[in-house]
Phi, psi and omega in degrees: 000323178296322185284316180293321186060166183287005173270350175250188185222129175246126184233137176224140169298133182235053190292146172225066185294351172291343170281074190211167179291122186296342175299336184254002178291139175219012179217070000269165170286162178237151180297150181304326180295338178278340188305309183297324179297316182294316180301322180288323187271341185298125178299149175297137181299137176226117184305327184282319189258330185290122183286156165292162183230120176061033180256347180097162184290328181307306184297317186293323176284323184300315188293342181263000184281153183304138175078359179278129179255146178233137182283167192265009180287127186292329180256331191232050180282163174232151175248140185215147183217144177113194193300316184258021182303313182295317184294330180284321186260343179294146175076013177297110188290143176292314177287146179044066195288350176245023182254217187291339177252049179233163172300339174297318183288327179291325176292325177299318180297328182264014178055046183281176181240156180249133173237109177266120185251108173069017177224163180272184179293342174295351176258003182278089185305328183300333176301332180297328181296325176294320181298320177294319181290344178295322175074017181237357186283140179303144185256142173219166180266135170240170182207161179190155177280128179233165171268115180243114186052042180078004184240129179290129177224148172276118186242133176259156180210164181263144175210170181257158172286118175272156184232057183301333185296344179263001187292325181293317173298313182298313183296322175299321176296317180296320180296335179287350178283351179082011180262006182251124175260124187255131178209198179224148169237107185065233180266358185265136171282134183236155178228129178241132180199156180286132184298317184301318179298315181298313179296314179294322180292320182294322178300312180290327177301313178294319181297317181296325183280331173291330177289340179234081186312325181300330183285346180268000179282127183299149176290000000 
């Protein structure tokens, strides 16, 4: 934050994917008889109080800091700070939360950069924007509890089937373009690259592999 200053904008995924429909849980799955009980008991998502899940301590601390704003999506929120924080998180769509009406698309419009700190390309959330722009992924319904006009309601929304398991392979190919700067912060390896270049490359990468179905078979 000191480096970027409030004249810049810092954005982090602040996901809480445990806020999802129990009918789709698979790690572990839960019995169907439990589904209505879980839906009824899950607290409504609150941008201020709902913790992130499996996102790491940096994000969890960042989202609670002064002047940090968090979008209102129950599963795929983003936290932002700085000059364009409001513009980045406002209008985050419930449907297709990593698509054109998401903070990812607002970052793309602003020619933002991605910094991966101590994680691989399988954590590069921006690749999901390319998946949405592909326009061929199956659509399914998800659900989570939200506060609607001050009342807790179970709300459903549409999302696509994501393919994060291909991101490491995709990232390795992208890195060979020479557009990724690799360095270190402390003991952690970091990668810095322009988000537009990564999303555009990923979109063409997915298109080529969909044109050759054999290339989409997992190793």
